[in-house]
C-alpha positions as CSV (number, residue, x, y, z in Angstrom):
1,M,2.3,-31.3,0.6
2,A,0.8,-27.5,0.9
3,L,2.9,-25.0,-0.8
4,R,4.6,-22.9,2.0
5,V,4.3,-19.3,1.7
6,G,6.5,-17.1,3.9
7,V,5.4,-13.5,4.7
8,I,8.1,-11.2,6.0
9,G,6.5,-8.7,8.5
10,G,4.0,-9.4,11.1
11,G,1.5,-6.4,10.6
12,Q,-2.1,-6.2,9.6
13,L,-1.5,-7.0,5.8
14,A,0.1,-10.3,6.8
15,R,-2.7,-11.0,9.2
16,M,-5.4,-10.4,6.5
17,M,-3.6,-13.0,4.4
18,I,-4.1,-15.8,6.9
19,A,-7.8,-16.7,6.1
20,P,-7.6,-16.7,2.4
21,A,-4.1,-18.9,2.8
22,V,-6.2,-21.3,4.7
23,E,-9.1,-21.3,2.4
24,L,-6.6,-22.0,-0.7
25,G,-4.8,-24.7,1.2
26,L,-1.6,-22.9,1.7
27,D,0.8,-23.2,4.6
28,I,1.3,-19.5,5.6
29,R,4.2,-18.7,7.7
30,V,5.3,-15.2,9.2
31,L,8.5,-13.8,10.0
32,A,7.2,-11.2,12.6
33,E,9.5,-8.3,14.0
34,D,8.2,-8.7,17.6
35,E,5.9,-11.0,19.7
36,G,2.2,-10.4,19.7
37,M,2.1,-8.5,16.4
38,S,-0.9,-8.5,14.2
39,A,-0.3,-11.7,12.5
40,Q,0.9,-13.7,15.5
41,L,-1.5,-16.6,14.7
42,A,0.7,-17.7,11.7
43,A,4.2,-16.0,13.1
44,T,6.5,-19.0,13.0
45,A,9.5,-16.9,13.6
46,V,10.2,-13.7,15.3
47,G,13.4,-11.7,14.3
48,D,15.0,-8.9,12.6
49,Y,14.2,-8.6,9.0
50,R,17.3,-6.6,8.2
51,D,19.5,-9.5,9.5
52,L,20.5,-12.0,6.8
53,D,20.9,-14.9,8.8
54,T,17.6,-14.4,10.4
55,V,15.8,-14.3,7.0
56,R,17.8,-17.1,5.6
57,R,16.7,-19.4,8.5
58,F,13.1,-18.4,7.9
59,A,13.4,-18.8,4.1
60,A,14.8,-22.2,4.5
61,D,11.4,-23.7,5.6
62,V,9.3,-21.9,2.8
63,D,8.8,-22.2,-0.8
64,V,8.1,-18.6,-1.7
65,I,8.8,-15.4,0.1
66,T,6.7,-12.4,0.0
67,F,6.0,-9.3,2.3
68,D,4.0,-7.3,4.6
69,H,6.1,-4.2,4.0
70,E,8.9,-3.1,1.4
71,H,11.6,-2.6,4.0
72,V,13.6,-5.4,3.9
73,P,17.1,-4.5,2.5
74,Q,18.1,-4.9,-1.0
75,E,21.4,-7.0,0.1
76,V,19.1,-9.4,2.1
77,L,16.8,-9.8,-0.9
78,R,19.5,-10.4,-3.3
79,A,21.1,-12.8,-1.0
80,L,18.0,-14.9,-0.9
81,V,17.6,-14.9,-4.6
82,A,21.4,-16.1,-4.9
83,D,20.6,-18.9,-2.8
84,G,17.6,-20.0,-5.1
85,V,14.7,-18.6,-3.2
86,A,11.6,-17.6,-4.9
87,V,11.1,-13.9,-3.9
88,H,7.9,-12.2,-4.9
89,P,8.0,-9.3,-5.6
90,G,11.8,-9.6,-6.5
91,P,14.4,-7.2,-5.4
92,D,14.5,-5.7,-9.0
93,A,11.0,-4.5,-8.7
94,L,11.0,-3.8,-5.0
95,R,13.9,-1.2,-5.4
96,F,11.4,1.2,-7.0
97,A,9.0,0.8,-4.1
98,Q,12.0,1.3,-1.5
99,D,13.4,4.4,-3.2
100,K,11.3,7.3,-4.4
101,L,14.3,8.7,-6.4
102,D,14.8,5.3,-8.3
103,M,10.9,5.1,-8.7
104,R,10.7,8.7,-10.4
105,A,13.6,8.1,-12.8
106,R,12.4,4.5,-13.6
107,L,8.7,5.9,-14.4
108,A,10.2,8.6,-16.5
109,E,11.9,5.9,-18.7
110,L,8.6,4.1,-18.9
111,G,6.9,7.3,-20.0
112,A,4.4,7.2,-17.0
113,P,2.9,10.6,-16.5
114,Q,4.0,12.1,-13.2
115,P,4.7,15.5,-11.3
116,D,7.8,17.6,-12.4
117,W,10.5,16.3,-9.8
118,A,14.1,16.7,-9.1
119,R,17.1,15.2,-6.9
120,V,18.1,17.9,-4.7
121,A,21.3,17.7,-2.5
122,D,21.4,20.9,-0.8
123,V,19.1,24.1,0.0
124,A,20.5,25.8,-3.0
125,E,19.3,23.1,-5.6
126,L,15.8,23.1,-3.6
127,Q,15.3,26.7,-3.9
128,T,16.0,26.6,-7.7
129,F,13.4,24.0,-8.0
130,L,11.0,26.0,-5.8
131,D,11.5,29.2,-7.8
132,A,10.8,27.4,-11.2
133,H,7.5,25.8,-9.7
134,G,5.7,28.8,-8.2
135,G,7.7,28.9,-5.0
136,R,6.2,25.8,-3.4
137,G,6.8,22.1,-3.6
138,V,6.7,18.7,-2.0
139,V,9.9,17.6,-0.3
140,K,10.2,13.9,0.4
141,T,12.8,11.5,2.0
142,P,13.5,8.9,-0.6
143,R,13.4,5.9,1.8
144,G,11.2,4.9,4.5
145,G,8.4,7.1,4.5
146,Y,4.7,6.1,4.7
147,D,1.4,7.3,5.8
148,G,2.5,11.0,5.5
149,K,5.9,10.6,7.2
150,G,9.0,11.9,5.5
151,V,7.0,14.4,3.5
152,R,6.8,18.3,3.8
153,V,5.2,20.9,1.9
154,V,7.6,23.7,1.8
155,A,7.5,27.4,0.6
156,A,11.4,28.0,1.3
157,A,14.1,25.7,0.8
158,E,15.3,26.4,4.4
159,E,12.2,24.5,5.7
160,A,14.3,21.2,4.6
161,A,17.5,22.3,6.2
162,D,17.4,19.8,8.9
163,W,16.7,16.8,6.5
164,F,19.7,18.1,4.1
165,A,21.9,18.1,7.3
166,A,21.1,14.5,8.3
167,L,21.8,13.2,4.6
168,G,24.9,10.9,4.2
169,A,27.6,11.6,1.7
170,G,26.3,11.3,-1.8
171,D,22.6,11.0,-0.7
172,A,19.7,13.6,-1.7
173,L,15.9,14.4,-1.3
174,L,13.3,14.3,-3.9
175,V,11.2,17.4,-4.4
176,E,8.0,17.3,-6.5
177,E,5.7,20.0,-7.8
178,L,2.8,20.7,-5.5
179,V,0.1,19.2,-8.0
180,P,-3.2,21.0,-8.1
181,F,-5.4,17.8,-7.8
182,V,-9.0,17.5,-7.4
183,R,-9.0,14.2,-5.8
184,E,-6.4,10.9,-5.3
185,L,-7.2,7.8,-7.2
186,A,-5.7,4.3,-6.8
187,Q,-5.4,1.5,-9.4
188,Q,-4.5,-2.1,-8.1
189,V,-3.1,-4.6,-10.3
190,A,-2.1,-8.2,-9.8
191,R,0.4,-10.2,-11.8
192,R,1.8,-13.5,-11.7
193,P,5.5,-14.3,-12.4
194,G,4.7,-15.4,-16.1
195,G,3.1,-11.9,-16.8
196,E,-0.6,-12.8,-16.5
197,S,-2.2,-9.8,-14.9
198,V,-5.7,-8.5,-13.6
199,S,-6.9,-5.1,-12.7
200,Y,-9.3,-3.8,-10.1
201,P,-11.7,-1.0,-10.6
202,V,-10.2,2.4,-9.9
203,V,-10.8,3.8,-6.5
204,E,-10.9,7.2,-4.7
205,T,-8.9,7.6,-1.6
206,V,-9.7,10.3,0.8
207,Q,-6.6,11.2,3.3
208,K,-6.6,12.6,6.7
209,D,-3.5,14.2,8.1
210,G,-1.6,12.3,5.4
211,V,-3.3,8.8,6.3
212,C,-5.9,7.1,4.3
213,A,-9.4,7.6,5.9
214,E,-11.9,6.5,3.2
215,V,-11.8,4.6,0.1
216,I,-14.8,4.5,-2.5
217,A,-14.9,1.9,-5.2
218,P,-15.4,2.5,-7.9
219,A,-14.3,6.1,-7.8
220,P,-17.3,8.2,-8.5
221,G,-17.7,10.4,-11.6
222,V,-14.7,9.2,-13.4
223,D,-15.2,9.1,-17.0
224,A,-14.6,6.1,-19.2
225,A,-11.4,7.5,-20.8
226,H,-9.7,8.3,-17.3
227,L,-10.7,5.0,-16.2
228,E,-8.9,3.2,-18.9
229,E,-6.0,5.7,-18.6
230,A,-5.6,4.5,-15.2
231,A,-5.9,0.9,-15.9
232,R,-3.5,1.3,-18.6
233,I,-1.0,3.1,-16.4
234,G,-1.2,0.5,-13.9
235,R,-0.5,-2.4,-16.1
236,A,2.2,-0.7,-18.0
237,I,4.1,-0.2,-14.4
238,A,3.5,-3.8,-13.4
239,E,5.0,-5.0,-16.5
240,G,7.6,-2.3,-16.8
241,L,9.0,-2.9,-13.4
242,D,8.3,-7.0,-13.4
243,V,6.1,-6.9,-10.4
244,T,4.8,-10.1,-8.9
245,G,1.8,-10.0,-6.6
246,M,-0.3,-6.8,-5.8
247,L,0.8,-3.5,-7.1
248,A,-1.1,-0.4,-5.9
249,V,-0.5,2.9,-8.1
250,E,-1.6,5.9,-6.3
251,M,-2.5,8.9,-8.5
252,F,-3.6,12.3,-8.7
253,Q,-6.4,13.6,-10.8
254,T,-6.0,17.2,-11.6
255,A,-8.2,19.9,-12.6
256,D,-7.0,20.1,-16.2
257,G,-7.7,16.2,-16.6
258,R,-4.5,14.9,-16.1
259,I,-3.8,11.6,-14.0
260,L,-0.4,11.8,-12.5
261,V,1.4,8.9,-10.7
262,N,2.0,9.5,-6.9
263,E,3.5,6.6,-5.3
264,L,4.0,2.9,-5.6
265,A,3.2,0.0,-3.0
266,M,4.1,-3.7,-4.2
267,R,1.9,-5.6,-1.7
268,P,-1.7,-5.5,-0.6
269,H,-2.7,-1.9,0.1
270,N,-4.9,0.3,2.2
271,S,-6.7,1.2,-1.2
272,G,-7.6,-2.4,-1.9
273,H,-9.2,-3.3,1.5
274,W,-12.6,-2.8,0.3
275,S,-12.1,-6.0,-1.9
276,Q,-12.0,-8.3,1.0
277,D,-15.8,-8.1,1.1
278,G,-16.4,-6.1,-2.0
279,A,-15.0,-8.1,-4.7
280,V,-15.1,-11.7,-6.0
281,T,-11.4,-12.2,-5.3
282,G,-9.9,-10.0,-2.4
283,Q,-6.6,-8.4,-2.6
284,F,-5.1,-10.6,0.2
285,E,-6.4,-13.9,-1.7
286,Q,-5.3,-12.3,-5.1
287,H,-1.7,-11.5,-3.6
288,L,-1.3,-15.1,-2.6
289,R,-2.5,-16.5,-5.8
290,A,0.1,-14.2,-7.7
291,V,3.1,-15.1,-5.6
292,A,2.3,-18.7,-5.6
293,D,1.7,-18.6,-9.3
294,L,-1.9,-19.9,-9.2
295,P,-4.4,-18.5,-11.5
296,L,-5.7,-15.0,-10.6
297,G,-9.3,-14.5,-9.6
298,D,-12.0,-12.4,-10.9
299,T,-12.0,-8.8,-9.6
300,A,-15.4,-7.9,-10.5
301,P,-17.3,-5.9,-7.5
302,H,-20.1,-7.6,-5.8
303,A,-22.2,-4.4,-5.6
304,E,-22.5,-1.0,-7.2
305,W,-20.5,0.6,-4.5
306,S,-18.1,-0.5,-2.0
307,V,-16.8,1.7,0.8
308,M,-13.9,1.3,3.3
309,I,-13.3,3.5,6.4
310,N,-10.1,3.3,8.5
311,I,-10.5,3.0,12.2
312,L,-7.7,5.4,13.2
313,G,-6.5,5.8,16.9
314,G,-9.2,3.7,18.3
315,P,-10.9,4.3,21.8
316,A,-8.7,5.7,24.5
317,D,-10.9,4.4,27.2
318,A,-11.5,0.9,26.2
319,G,-10.0,-2.0,24.1
320,M,-11.0,-2.3,20.5
321,L,-13.0,-5.6,21.0
322,D,-15.1,-4.0,23.6
323,R,-16.7,-1.6,20.9
324,V,-17.4,-4.6,18.4
325,P,-20.7,-5.3,19.4
326,A,-21.7,-1.5,19.2
327,A,-20.3,-1.4,15.7
328,L,-22.2,-4.3,14.5
329,A,-25.3,-3.2,15.9
330,A,-25.0,0.3,14.3
331,S,-24.4,-1.3,10.9
332,P,-25.6,-4.9,10.3
333,N,-24.5,-4.5,6.6
334,A,-21.0,-3.5,7.4
335,K,-18.0,-5.8,8.0
336,V,-15.5,-5.0,10.8
337,H,-11.8,-5.9,10.6
338,T,-9.8,-5.4,13.6
339,Y,-5.9,-5.8,13.7
340,G,-5.0,-6.9,17.1
341,K,-3.4,-3.6,17.9
342,A,-3.5,-1.5,21.0
343,P,-5.3,2.0,20.3
344,R,-2.9,4.8,19.9
345,P,-3.8,8.3,18.3
346,G,-3.4,8.2,14.5
347,R,-2.7,4.5,14.4
348,K,-4.5,2.3,12.1
349,V,-6.1,-0.2,14.2
350,G,-8.9,-1.4,12.0
351,H,-11.3,-0.8,9.0
352,V,-14.8,-1.3,8.3
353,N,-16.2,-2.2,4.9
354,A,-19.8,-1.9,3.5
355,G,-21.4,-2.2,0.2
356,G,-24.8,-1.6,-1.7
357,S,-26.6,0.4,-4.5
358,D,-26.8,3.7,-2.8
359,L,-23.4,5.3,-2.3
360,E,-24.7,7.9,0.4
361,A,-26.4,4.9,2.3
362,V,-23.2,2.7,1.8
363,L,-21.0,5.4,3.3
364,A,-23.4,6.2,6.2
365,E,-23.3,2.8,7.4
366,A,-19.5,2.4,7.2
367,R,-19.1,5.5,9.0
368,A,-21.5,4.6,11.8
369,A,-19.6,1.3,12.4
370,A,-16.4,3.0,12.4
371,A,-17.5,5.7,14.7
372,A,-18.3,3.1,17.4
373,F,-14.4,2.7,17.7
374,A,-13.9,6.7,18.4
């Protein structure tokens, strides 16, 4: 009987697990939030992932639970574990991807390099931090933010007054120093329940309006010492948090040569989409191998350079699929991945991968294919 893998969340990450699951002989089943979502091909249930009874019914028909996102409440996750369900990553790990204050505190315990930060419960505490850090800082809501949401760069504490007013009793915001970084990097690690792990090449990520726009693998111009440091940090966090599945560690590289941890994701991640076509084992197959406790695959790249370009927004005057022929014609070397989503300004509706020996040529190919969807 095929191992049954249940994925909570019906977005594009679940969608991109479907093909490798079929190839590995896994029975993939998805709990989607609504009808017609990206992963509808494998959606065996539709319901609220925050409702314990709904999730319990879904979990009763699978052998292992994993995720398209990190938003399933802790009480639901812990109830599944108490029921004897295999949950990967487990709640003790996921809490550090769900709450940025918990993440910062745990990373400090692990000795991971990170920006200066503080827990601030009111305007006065925030202003004290800003005064000690050059008058500016990055304020974040600890839970629920993604793709630039729940993040503000402030020069005065009053700029976050509305967020403080919305806090519940005993809650707080996270403030971090405004890091003078020269670029953003990401290190991915895959880890099995028993501790075996593999690392992917460090990549450079380019953001646009707080959303990942491009990824270059490997990150160009990073010296060997920084490559090893990023890999070491990724492995240490995966082990220290007992992560199972894919872990993405987003990092800053500073002008003075430091590497600082920005955020974590415990699932396949945008920074790893290049690996679908650019590595021996893509991140979606690797995540399934890890959570199913199968031997992990080789992470070596196929080409000297791989580039991923996100398709953001999509065409306003036509459907995504109407533009696929033009994208394929523009760049025969590129691979187009669509998410089955309706175009909307700023929305991730697909991505393009390309690879080769000349970075500028690869960038041009990927950008040309993505431009067909503008």
